[in-house]
C-alpha positions as CSV (number, residue, x, y, z in Angstrom):
1,M,-34.8,-28.5,-4.9
2,P,-32.3,-29.5,-7.6
3,D,-28.9,-27.8,-7.9
4,T,-29.4,-24.6,-9.9
5,V,-27.2,-22.2,-11.8
6,T,-27.5,-18.6,-13.1
7,A,-26.7,-17.4,-16.6
8,A,-23.3,-16.3,-15.3
9,D,-22.7,-19.8,-14.0
10,I,-23.7,-21.3,-17.3
11,A,-21.3,-19.0,-19.1
12,R,-18.5,-20.1,-16.8
13,L,-19.3,-23.8,-17.4
14,A,-19.2,-23.4,-21.1
15,G,-16.3,-20.9,-21.2
16,V,-18.3,-18.2,-23.0
17,G,-19.6,-14.7,-22.2
18,R,-23.0,-14.1,-20.7
19,A,-24.3,-12.6,-24.0
20,A,-23.8,-16.1,-25.6
21,V,-26.1,-17.6,-23.0
22,S,-28.7,-15.0,-23.6
23,N,-28.5,-15.8,-27.3
24,W,-28.8,-19.5,-26.7
25,R,-32.0,-18.9,-24.7
26,R,-33.5,-16.9,-27.6
27,R,-32.4,-19.1,-30.5
28,H,-32.8,-22.6,-29.1
29,P,-36.3,-23.7,-28.2
30,D,-35.0,-26.7,-26.3
31,F,-32.8,-24.6,-24.0
32,P,-33.8,-25.5,-20.3
33,R,-36.5,-23.4,-18.8
34,P,-35.9,-21.4,-15.6
35,V,-36.8,-23.2,-12.4
36,G,-36.5,-20.2,-10.1
37,G,-35.0,-16.8,-9.6
38,T,-36.5,-13.7,-11.2
39,A,-37.2,-12.5,-14.7
40,T,-34.0,-10.5,-14.7
41,S,-31.9,-13.1,-12.9
42,P,-33.4,-16.6,-13.6
43,Q,-32.0,-19.8,-12.3
44,F,-31.8,-23.1,-14.2
45,A,-31.6,-26.7,-13.1
46,L,-27.9,-27.7,-13.2
47,R,-28.5,-31.2,-14.4
48,E,-30.7,-30.0,-17.3
49,V,-28.1,-27.4,-18.3
50,E,-25.3,-29.9,-18.2
51,D,-27.4,-32.3,-20.4
52,W,-28.1,-29.5,-22.9
53,L,-24.5,-28.2,-23.1
54,R,-23.3,-31.8,-23.5
55,A,-25.7,-32.4,-26.3
56,Q,-24.5,-29.2,-28.0
57,G,-20.9,-30.1,-27.5
58,K,-20.4,-27.0,-25.4
59,L,-19.8,-28.5,-21.9
60,R,-16.3,-28.3,-20.4
61,Q,-15.5,-30.8,-17.6
62,V,-17.0,-29.4,-14.4
63,P,-14.2,-29.2,-11.8
64,P,-14.9,-30.2,-8.2
65,A,-14.7,-26.5,-7.0
66,E,-17.4,-25.5,-9.5
67,R,-19.6,-28.4,-8.5
68,A,-19.3,-27.4,-4.8
69,W,-20.2,-23.8,-5.5
70,Q,-23.3,-24.8,-7.6
71,Q,-24.4,-27.0,-4.7
72,V,-24.2,-24.0,-2.3
73,R,-25.7,-21.6,-4.8
74,S,-28.7,-23.8,-5.5
75,R,-29.8,-23.8,-1.9
76,A,-30.9,-20.2,-1.6
77,D,-31.6,-17.0,-3.4
78,D,-29.3,-14.0,-3.2
79,T,-30.8,-12.8,0.1
80,G,-30.3,-16.2,1.8
81,L,-27.0,-17.2,0.1
82,G,-24.8,-16.0,3.0
83,E,-26.7,-18.1,5.6
84,T,-26.4,-21.1,3.3
85,L,-22.7,-20.7,2.9
86,A,-22.4,-20.3,6.6
87,E,-24.1,-23.7,7.1
88,A,-21.6,-25.3,4.7
89,G,-18.7,-23.5,6.5
90,E,-20.0,-24.7,9.9
91,M,-20.1,-28.3,8.5
92,L,-16.4,-27.9,7.6
93,L,-15.6,-26.4,11.0
94,N,-17.2,-29.2,12.9
95,Q,-15.7,-31.8,10.5
96,A,-19.2,-33.2,10.0
97,T,-20.9,-34.5,6.8
98,D,-24.1,-33.4,5.2
99,P,-25.5,-35.0,2.0
100,A,-26.8,-31.5,1.0
101,F,-23.1,-30.4,0.8
102,A,-21.5,-33.6,-0.5
103,A,-19.5,-31.7,-3.1
104,V,-18.3,-29.2,-0.5
105,T,-17.0,-32.1,1.6
106,E,-15.2,-33.6,-1.5
107,L,-13.6,-30.2,-2.2
108,A,-12.4,-29.9,1.4
109,A,-10.9,-33.4,1.2
110,E,-9.0,-32.4,-1.9
111,R,-7.9,-28.8,-1.0
112,G,-8.3,-28.6,2.8
113,A,-11.1,-26.9,4.7
114,V,-9.5,-23.4,4.7
115,E,-8.9,-23.3,0.9
116,A,-12.2,-24.8,0.1
117,Y,-14.0,-22.3,2.2
118,E,-12.0,-19.4,0.7
119,F,-13.0,-20.5,-2.8
120,L,-16.7,-20.6,-1.9
121,L,-16.5,-17.3,0.0
122,G,-14.7,-15.7,-3.0
123,R,-17.5,-16.8,-5.3
124,F,-20.1,-15.4,-2.8
125,L,-18.4,-12.1,-2.8
126,E,-18.4,-12.0,-6.6
127,V,-22.2,-12.4,-6.8
128,Q,-22.8,-9.8,-4.0
129,P,-20.5,-6.9,-5.0
130,R,-23.2,-4.2,-4.4
131,R,-23.8,-5.4,-0.9
132,I,-20.3,-6.1,0.3
133,G,-17.4,-4.4,-1.6
134,P,-14.5,-6.2,0.2
135,T,-11.2,-4.5,0.7
136,P,-8.9,-5.2,-2.3
137,A,-6.3,-7.8,-1.5
138,A,-3.3,-5.6,-2.2
139,V,-4.7,-2.8,0.1
140,A,-5.5,-5.3,2.8
141,E,-2.0,-6.7,2.7
142,L,-0.5,-3.3,2.9
143,M,-2.7,-2.3,5.9
144,A,-1.6,-5.5,7.8
145,D,2.0,-4.9,6.9
146,L,1.9,-1.4,8.4
147,L,1.0,-2.8,11.9
148,D,3.7,-2.6,14.5
149,P,5.8,-5.7,15.1
150,G,4.7,-7.5,18.2
151,T,1.1,-6.5,17.9
152,T,-0.9,-8.9,20.1
153,S,-4.5,-7.8,19.6
154,V,-6.3,-6.4,16.6
155,L,-9.9,-5.0,16.2
156,D,-11.8,-4.4,12.9
157,P,-15.0,-2.6,13.8
158,A,-16.4,-2.9,10.2
159,C,-15.0,-6.3,9.4
160,G,-17.3,-7.5,6.6
161,A,-16.2,-11.1,5.8
162,G,-13.1,-10.8,7.9
163,T,-10.5,-9.9,5.1
164,L,-8.4,-7.5,7.2
165,L,-8.4,-9.8,10.2
166,V,-7.3,-12.7,8.1
167,R,-4.4,-10.6,6.7
168,A,-3.5,-9.5,10.3
169,M,-3.4,-13.1,11.4
170,A,-1.1,-14.0,8.5
171,R,1.2,-11.0,9.0
172,R,1.4,-10.6,12.8
173,S,-0.1,-13.7,14.4
174,P,-1.9,-11.7,17.1
175,Q,-3.2,-13.6,20.1
176,R,-6.5,-11.9,20.0
177,L,-8.7,-10.9,17.0
178,L,-11.9,-8.9,17.5
179,G,-14.3,-7.9,14.8
180,Q,-17.8,-6.4,14.4
181,E,-20.0,-6.4,11.4
182,Q,-23.5,-4.9,10.9
183,D,-24.7,-7.6,8.5
184,G,-25.4,-10.6,10.5
185,A,-24.7,-13.1,7.7
186,L,-21.4,-11.5,7.0
187,A,-20.5,-11.6,10.7
188,R,-21.2,-15.3,10.7
189,L,-19.1,-15.9,7.6
190,A,-16.2,-14.0,9.1
191,R,-16.5,-16.0,12.4
192,I,-16.2,-19.3,10.5
193,R,-13.4,-18.0,8.2
194,L,-11.2,-17.1,11.2
195,A,-12.2,-20.2,13.3
196,L,-11.1,-22.5,10.5
197,R,-7.6,-21.0,10.9
198,G,-7.5,-21.3,14.6
199,P,-9.0,-20.2,17.9
200,G,-9.0,-16.7,19.5
201,A,-11.2,-14.7,17.2
202,E,-14.4,-12.9,18.5
203,I,-16.8,-11.6,16.0
204,A,-19.9,-9.6,17.0
205,A,-22.9,-8.7,14.9
206,G,-24.2,-5.2,15.0
207,D,-23.6,-1.6,14.2
208,S,-20.3,-0.6,15.8
209,L,-21.1,3.1,16.0
210,R,-24.6,2.7,17.4
211,A,-24.1,-0.5,19.4
212,D,-20.4,-1.1,20.1
213,G,-19.9,-4.8,20.7
214,F,-16.5,-4.2,22.4
215,A,-17.2,-1.0,24.4
216,G,-14.5,-0.4,27.0
217,T,-12.1,-2.8,25.3
218,T,-8.7,-1.5,24.1
219,V,-6.3,-3.2,21.7
220,D,-2.8,-2.8,20.2
221,A,-4.1,-2.1,16.7
222,V,-7.2,-1.3,14.7
223,L,-7.6,-2.1,11.1
224,C,-10.7,-0.6,9.4
225,D,-12.1,-0.1,6.0
226,P,-15.4,1.6,7.0
227,P,-18.4,2.1,4.7
228,F,-18.0,5.3,2.8
229,N,-20.9,7.6,1.9
230,E,-23.1,6.3,4.8
231,R,-25.8,8.8,5.2
232,H,-27.5,7.4,8.2
233,W,-24.7,6.5,10.6
234,G,-26.3,7.7,13.8
235,Y,-25.5,11.4,13.9
236,E,-28.7,12.4,15.8
237,E,-28.5,9.8,18.6
238,L,-24.7,9.9,19.0
239,T,-24.3,13.7,19.4
240,T,-23.0,13.5,23.0
241,D,-21.0,10.2,22.6
242,V,-17.8,10.1,24.7
243,R,-15.8,8.9,21.7
244,W,-15.9,12.3,20.0
245,E,-13.0,13.7,22.0
246,Y,-11.6,15.3,18.8
247,G,-14.9,17.0,17.9
248,L,-18.4,16.0,16.9
249,P,-18.3,14.4,13.4
250,P,-20.3,16.5,10.9
251,R,-23.5,14.8,9.7
252,M,-22.0,14.2,6.2
253,E,-18.6,13.0,7.5
254,P,-19.1,9.5,8.9
255,E,-15.5,8.6,8.1
256,L,-14.4,11.0,10.9
257,A,-16.7,9.1,13.3
258,W,-15.0,5.8,12.4
259,V,-11.5,7.4,12.9
260,Q,-12.5,8.5,16.4
261,H,-14.1,5.1,17.1
262,A,-10.8,3.5,16.2
263,L,-8.8,5.8,18.4
264,A,-11.2,5.1,21.3
265,H,-10.4,1.4,21.2
266,L,-6.6,1.8,21.1
267,A,-4.3,1.4,24.1
268,P,-2.0,4.4,24.6
269,G,0.6,4.3,21.7
270,G,-1.6,1.8,19.8
271,L,-1.9,2.1,16.0
272,A,-4.9,2.4,13.8
273,V,-4.8,2.0,10.0
274,V,-8.0,3.3,8.5
275,A,-9.0,3.4,4.8
276,M,-10.4,6.8,3.9
277,P,-11.9,8.5,0.9
278,P,-9.6,11.3,-0.4
279,A,-12.3,13.9,0.1
280,A,-12.1,13.4,3.9
281,A,-8.6,14.9,3.8
282,G,-9.7,18.3,2.6
283,R,-13.5,18.9,3.2
284,R,-14.0,22.2,5.0
285,S,-16.6,20.6,7.3
286,G,-14.0,18.3,8.8
287,R,-11.1,20.8,9.2
288,R,-11.6,21.3,13.0
289,I,-11.4,17.6,13.7
290,R,-8.4,17.2,11.5
291,A,-6.7,20.1,13.3
292,Q,-7.3,18.4,16.7
293,L,-6.0,15.1,15.4
294,L,-2.8,16.9,14.3
295,R,-2.4,19.1,17.4
296,R,-2.7,16.2,19.8
297,G,-0.4,14.0,17.8
298,A,-3.0,11.4,16.8
299,L,-2.7,11.6,13.0
300,R,0.8,10.4,12.1
301,A,0.7,9.6,8.4
302,V,-1.5,9.9,5.3
303,V,-0.8,7.5,2.4
304,A,-2.4,8.2,-1.0
305,L,-3.0,4.9,-2.8
306,P,-3.4,4.5,-6.6
307,G,-7.0,5.0,-7.5
308,S,-9.4,6.7,-5.1
309,A,-8.4,5.8,-1.5
310,Q,-6.1,6.9,1.3
311,L,-4.8,5.3,4.4
312,W,-4.7,7.3,7.6
313,L,-2.3,6.0,10.3
314,L,-3.2,7.2,13.8
315,R,-1.8,6.6,17.2
316,R,-3.5,6.9,20.6
317,P,-1.6,9.7,22.3
318,G,0.3,8.6,25.3
319,A,2.6,10.2,27.9
320,E,5.3,10.9,25.2
321,P,4.5,13.8,22.9
322,G,4.2,12.9,19.3
323,P,6.5,14.1,16.5
324,A,6.1,17.6,15.2
325,T,5.8,16.2,11.7
326,V,3.3,14.0,9.7
327,L,4.5,11.5,7.1
328,M,2.9,12.3,3.7
329,V,3.2,9.5,1.1
330,E,2.2,9.5,-2.6
331,G,4.3,7.1,-4.6
332,G,6.3,3.9,-4.3
333,D,5.1,0.3,-4.1
334,A,3.9,-1.5,-1.0
335,A,7.4,-2.4,0.2
336,Q,8.6,1.2,-0.1
337,I,5.5,2.6,1.7
338,T,6.0,0.2,4.6
339,A,9.7,1.0,4.8
340,A,9.0,4.7,4.8
341,W,6.6,4.3,7.7
342,R,9.0,2.2,9.7
343,D,11.9,4.6,9.1
344,F,9.7,7.6,10.0
345,Q,9.3,6.1,13.5
346,A,13.1,6.6,14.0
347,D,13.5,9.7,11.8
348,P,10.7,12.2,12.1
349,E,12.5,14.4,9.5
350,L,12.4,11.6,6.9
351,D,12.6,12.7,3.2
352,R,12.3,9.9,0.6
353,P,12.1,11.4,-2.9
354,G,9.6,9.6,-5.1
355,V,7.8,8.1,-2.1
356,G,7.1,10.7,0.6
357,R,8.4,13.0,3.3
358,A,7.7,14.3,6.8
359,V,5.8,17.5,6.7
360,P,5.9,20.0,9.7
361,L,2.7,20.4,11.6
362,I,2.9,24.1,11.1
363,D,2.6,23.7,7.4
364,L,-0.6,21.7,7.8
365,L,-2.4,23.8,10.4
366,D,-3.5,26.5,8.1
367,E,-7.1,27.7,7.4
368,D,-8.0,24.5,5.3
369,V,-6.1,21.9,7.3
370,D,-5.9,19.9,4.1
371,V,-3.9,16.7,4.7
372,T,-4.0,15.5,1.1
373,P,-0.4,14.3,0.4
374,G,-0.2,15.7,-3.1
375,R,-0.7,19.2,-1.7
376,H,2.4,18.9,0.5
377,L,4.8,16.9,-1.7
378,P,7.1,18.4,-4.4
379,A,6.5,17.3,-7.9
380,G,9.8,15.5,-7.5
381,G,13.4,16.1,-6.8
382,T,15.8,16.8,-9.6
383,E,16.8,13.2,-9.9
384,R,13.2,12.1,-10.0
385,T,12.2,14.7,-12.6
386,A,15.0,13.6,-14.9
387,E,14.1,9.9,-14.3
388,R,10.5,10.6,-15.1
389,F,11.4,12.6,-18.2
390,L,13.4,9.7,-19.6
391,Q,10.7,7.2,-18.7
392,T,7.9,9.3,-20.3
393,R,10.0,9.9,-23.4
394,A,10.5,6.2,-23.8
395,R,6.8,5.5,-23.3
396,L,6.0,8.2,-25.9
397,A,8.5,6.7,-28.4
398,G,6.9,3.3,-27.9
399,T,3.4,4.7,-28.4
400,L,4.5,6.5,-31.6
401,E,6.1,3.3,-32.9
402,R,2.9,1.3,-32.1
403,M,0.7,3.8,-34.0
404,A,2.2,2.9,-37.4
405,A,1.3,-0.8,-36.8
406,L,-2.3,0.2,-35.8
407,L,-3.1,2.0,-39.0
408,P,-6.1,0.2,-40.4
409,A,-5.2,-1.8,-43.6
410,A,-8.2,-0.9,-45.7
411,R,-8.4,-0.5,-49.5
412,P,-11.1,0.7,-52.0
413,A,-13.8,-1.9,-52.4
414,E,-17.0,-2.3,-54.4
415,R,-20.0,-3.3,-52.5
416,A,-22.6,-5.6,-54.0
417,Q,-25.7,-3.7,-55.0
418,D,-28.1,-6.2,-53.4
419,V,-26.8,-5.8,-49.8
420,P,-29.8,-4.9,-47.7
421,V,-29.6,-1.8,-45.5
422,V,-32.0,-2.0,-42.5
423,P,-32.7,0.3,-39.6
424,L,-32.0,-0.8,-36.1
425,S,-35.7,-0.8,-35.3
426,E,-36.1,-3.7,-37.8
427,L,-33.3,-5.6,-36.2
428,V,-35.0,-5.1,-32.9
429,R,-38.2,-6.6,-34.2
430,A,-36.3,-9.5,-35.7
431,G,-34.7,-10.3,-32.3
432,A,-31.2,-9.7,-33.5
433,L,-30.6,-7.0,-30.9
434,T,-32.2,-5.0,-28.1
435,V,-32.0,-1.3,-27.5
436,R,-32.3,0.4,-24.1
437,Q,-32.2,4.1,-23.4
438,V,-30.8,5.1,-20.0
439,P,-33.4,7.2,-18.1
440,L,-32.5,10.9,-17.8
441,R,-31.7,11.5,-14.2
442,R,-29.0,13.1,-12.0
443,E,-27.7,10.3,-9.8
444,P,-25.3,11.1,-6.9
445,A,-22.2,9.6,-8.6
446,T,-19.0,9.8,-6.6
447,A,-15.3,9.5,-7.2
448,G,-14.9,7.1,-4.3
449,T,-15.7,3.4,-4.0
450,G,-18.9,1.7,-5.0
451,V,-20.3,0.2,-8.2
452,P,-18.5,1.6,-11.3
453,L,-20.6,4.1,-13.3
454,L,-19.9,4.6,-17.0
455,T,-20.6,8.2,-18.0
456,A,-21.1,9.7,-21.5
457,Q,-17.7,11.4,-21.2
458,D,-16.1,8.0,-20.5
459,V,-17.6,6.7,-23.8
460,I,-16.5,9.7,-25.7
461,E,-12.9,9.5,-24.4
462,G,-12.7,5.7,-24.6
463,R,-11.8,5.3,-20.9
464,E,-12.8,3.1,-18.0
465,P,-15.7,4.1,-15.8
466,S,-14.6,7.3,-14.0
467,A,-17.4,7.5,-11.3
468,H,-19.1,5.2,-8.8
469,V,-22.6,4.8,-7.4
470,P,-23.1,4.1,-3.7
471,P,-24.3,0.4,-3.5
472,D,-27.3,1.3,-1.4
473,L,-28.8,3.2,-4.3
474,L,-28.9,0.1,-6.5
475,D,-31.5,-1.7,-4.5
476,D,-34.1,-0.7,-7.1
477,G,-32.6,-2.7,-9.9
478,E,-35.2,-1.7,-12.5
479,R,-33.9,1.8,-12.5
480,W,-30.4,0.8,-13.7
481,I,-28.9,-0.7,-16.8
482,I,-25.8,-2.9,-16.2
483,A,-23.5,-3.3,-19.2
484,E,-22.3,-6.7,-20.2
485,E,-19.2,-7.8,-22.2
486,G,-19.9,-7.3,-25.9
487,D,-22.6,-4.6,-25.5
488,V,-22.4,-1.4,-27.6
489,V,-22.8,1.8,-25.7
490,V,-23.7,5.0,-27.7
491,T,-23.9,8.7,-26.8
492,A,-24.0,12.0,-28.7
493,A,-20.6,13.8,-29.1
494,A,-19.8,17.0,-30.8
495,R,-21.4,16.7,-34.3
496,S,-20.9,12.9,-34.1
497,L,-21.9,9.7,-32.3
498,A,-19.5,8.0,-29.9
499,A,-20.1,4.2,-29.9
500,R,-17.9,1.8,-27.8
501,V,-17.9,-1.9,-27.3
502,V,-17.8,-2.9,-23.6
503,E,-14.8,-5.1,-23.0
504,R,-15.6,-5.8,-19.3
505,G,-19.1,-5.9,-17.9
506,G,-20.5,-4.9,-14.5
507,A,-20.7,-1.1,-14.8
508,V,-24.0,0.7,-14.6
509,L,-24.7,3.2,-17.3
510,G,-25.1,6.9,-16.6
511,P,-27.5,9.4,-18.2
512,H,-27.4,10.2,-22.0
513,L,-26.3,6.7,-22.9
514,V,-28.0,4.1,-25.1
515,L,-27.2,0.4,-24.8
516,V,-27.4,-1.8,-27.9
517,R,-27.1,-5.6,-27.1
518,A,-26.7,-7.7,-30.2
519,D,-26.7,-11.4,-30.9
520,P,-23.0,-12.0,-31.7
521,D,-24.0,-14.9,-34.0
522,L,-25.9,-12.4,-36.2
523,L,-24.1,-9.0,-35.6
524,D,-20.5,-8.4,-34.8
525,P,-20.4,-5.7,-32.0
526,H,-17.3,-3.9,-33.3
527,Y,-18.8,-3.8,-36.8
528,L,-22.1,-2.5,-35.4
529,A,-20.3,0.2,-33.3
530,G,-18.3,1.3,-36.3
531,I,-21.3,1.6,-38.5
532,L,-23.2,3.6,-35.9
533,R,-20.4,6.2,-36.0
534,S,-20.8,6.8,-39.7
535,S,-21.8,10.3,-40.9
536,A,-25.0,8.9,-42.4
537,N,-26.1,7.5,-39.1
538,V,-25.2,10.7,-37.2
539,R,-27.8,12.4,-39.5
540,Q,-30.3,9.5,-39.1
541,S,-29.9,9.5,-35.3
542,T,-30.2,13.2,-34.7
543,A,-31.5,13.9,-31.2
544,V,-35.2,14.1,-30.7
545,S,-37.5,16.0,-28.3
546,S,-35.4,17.7,-25.7
547,G,-32.2,17.4,-27.7
548,S,-30.7,15.0,-25.1
549,R,-32.1,11.7,-26.4
550,I,-30.7,9.8,-29.4
551,G,-33.0,8.4,-32.1
552,I,-30.6,5.4,-32.5
553,R,-33.4,3.1,-33.7
554,R,-33.3,5.1,-37.0
555,A,-29.7,4.2,-37.7
556,L,-29.1,2.1,-40.8
557,V,-26.9,-1.0,-40.8
558,P,-25.9,-3.0,-44.0
559,R,-26.8,-6.7,-43.4
560,L,-23.6,-8.4,-44.4
561,P,-22.8,-12.1,-43.6
562,V,-21.4,-12.3,-40.1
563,E,-18.0,-13.5,-41.2
564,E,-17.7,-10.3,-43.4
565,Q,-18.9,-8.3,-40.4
566,R,-16.1,-9.7,-38.3
567,R,-13.5,-8.9,-40.8
568,L,-14.8,-5.3,-40.9
569,G,-15.2,-5.3,-37.2
570,A,-11.5,-6.1,-36.9
571,L,-10.7,-2.9,-38.9
572,F,-13.0,-0.8,-36.6
573,R,-11.3,-2.4,-33.5
574,R,-7.9,-1.5,-34.8
575,M,-9.1,2.1,-35.5
576,D,-10.3,2.2,-31.9
577,E,-6.9,1.1,-30.6
578,L,-5.2,3.7,-32.8
579,T,-7.6,6.4,-31.4
580,A,-6.7,5.3,-27.9
581,A,-3.0,5.4,-28.7
582,L,-3.4,8.9,-30.1
583,R,-5.1,10.1,-26.9
584,A,-2.3,8.4,-24.8
585,G,0.3,10.0,-27.0
586,A,-1.2,13.5,-26.5
587,D,-1.3,12.9,-22.8
588,L,2.3,11.7,-22.7
589,G,3.3,14.7,-24.9
590,G,1.8,17.1,-22.4
591,E,3.5,15.3,-19.5
592,L,6.8,15.3,-21.4
593,A,6.6,19.1,-22.0
594,R,5.9,19.7,-18.3
595,L,8.8,17.5,-17.2
596,L,11.1,19.2,-19.7
597,A,10.2,22.6,-18.3
598,D,10.5,21.4,-14.7
599,G,13.8,19.7,-15.4
600,I,15.4,22.6,-17.1
601,A,14.2,25.0,-14.4
602,E,15.7,22.7,-11.7
603,G,18.9,22.2,-13.7
604,A,18.3,18.5,-14.0
605,L,17.9,18.4,-17.8
606,G,19.8,19.9,-20.6
607,P,20.4,19.3,-24.4
608,D,22.1,16.1,-25.5
609,R,25.8,16.6,-26.1
610,D,27.0,15.7,-29.6
């Protein structure tokens, strides 16, 4: 089979967005035909694509790394890609040669086997985000940095492709690395990834909770970023498991099963750093286990990270009693968080304004046993309040100054009488755009990790996706619409339509949204989004039937030359930026008012002296 590429690969080769590749396929009869894949994710022969791009003057020089990835990518579909990459990795590990991976060998000769494999693995993780969801690099580095100096053995019971173990190897050079991963292909990739760096790593395949590959083994440290929202983790068959010494994990709290699994593998005094969803810190169903973790001195610190994640730091209780406090952290950068944890070991009464403080156990062991850091940390000391007030005032002043420059520079204009105005339905028939209505459904969106979900409220407020969908719900791809860069997403707002151009693709669309995907050579997306928001189109697109679906195909669009559309689209884009600045200014104004009240109440702020 010849080397193949996907539409995303073609876009990367040509240095364009995926929408441009879709347009080329529609507009150019000589564009290469698919040689594999599916109707929604076709694959094309790399050589044919290169020839076509070269003839069109659109081909950039293909770097060796890209050539190596295409060689791996062409050998299997998405389900078998991990095994193919493992074959290439084992070739590098054994210092062998294989004509099927000649480009991989060349890349390894240029960059070294470790860097070549890391590049290929990174590309693999990019095309499998729903299946894998690796730990973000910054979080992985922090977790490894929090390990005790002198750590000699580390276990990751949900190791994925080995990210946390690689970080532990780089930060602490442990003599023994253990990992287990349910996905056999990922376990194989992790094994190769670590073996390329040196001997001493043992990676088992299988479900750690149901079939522990290292039962009875204890280590100095456990690093774990377990799968969140796992509904079938083994509650029924593991009810009497000896690992649940802090209490039987509730059926809907698998994270507390992973916490106890980690503790069961620690030697006395050993440290576990476990990534947790914020909800696990306060759910009522888990309060008894949290109370036991606190009373027995196992839970030592909770770190709230930016975004939607926490780190729980736990020690296996030993002969020495644990401190009567728990470190709560919400603020600071990675270095400050690490320093606070180190200093807390020597000073169990630590108080570090702006970063965190030690909270007495008695304050945590109430009816809720909520260990969310924000509930136990002050809004800020007086110095912090004054500092934040000055910072917020400066940010607001900068935002106000920028608003003047964002005012759209428009003037009265006379439009030619012969400009055609056509409904979107006609543009659909002409192939200039496609319209897709998101099915009305109530999906179990979450605030944790997973695939980003763009909601109607996100579109109305002009913000990034605020929810996520568990990856296991996306197996049925036909039920989902995934936004691409340049798409226009529309929803009904109060007496208006909200239309937004997607700047970064990859999010799935939630209910009450309509996707309009235009040919950018025929329709400028910012111009289209702006026109859809016009009062005339609000009336034209009034909701039909149940009142929750938008009749967007009836919207009218003046057919202007594309260059004129782009000039007008620039005005609409500037207006969007101004609207975003106004929202940010309102938020900053509210924050400034709160900080002023706090600062005056604390005696940290007062009027300027003339």
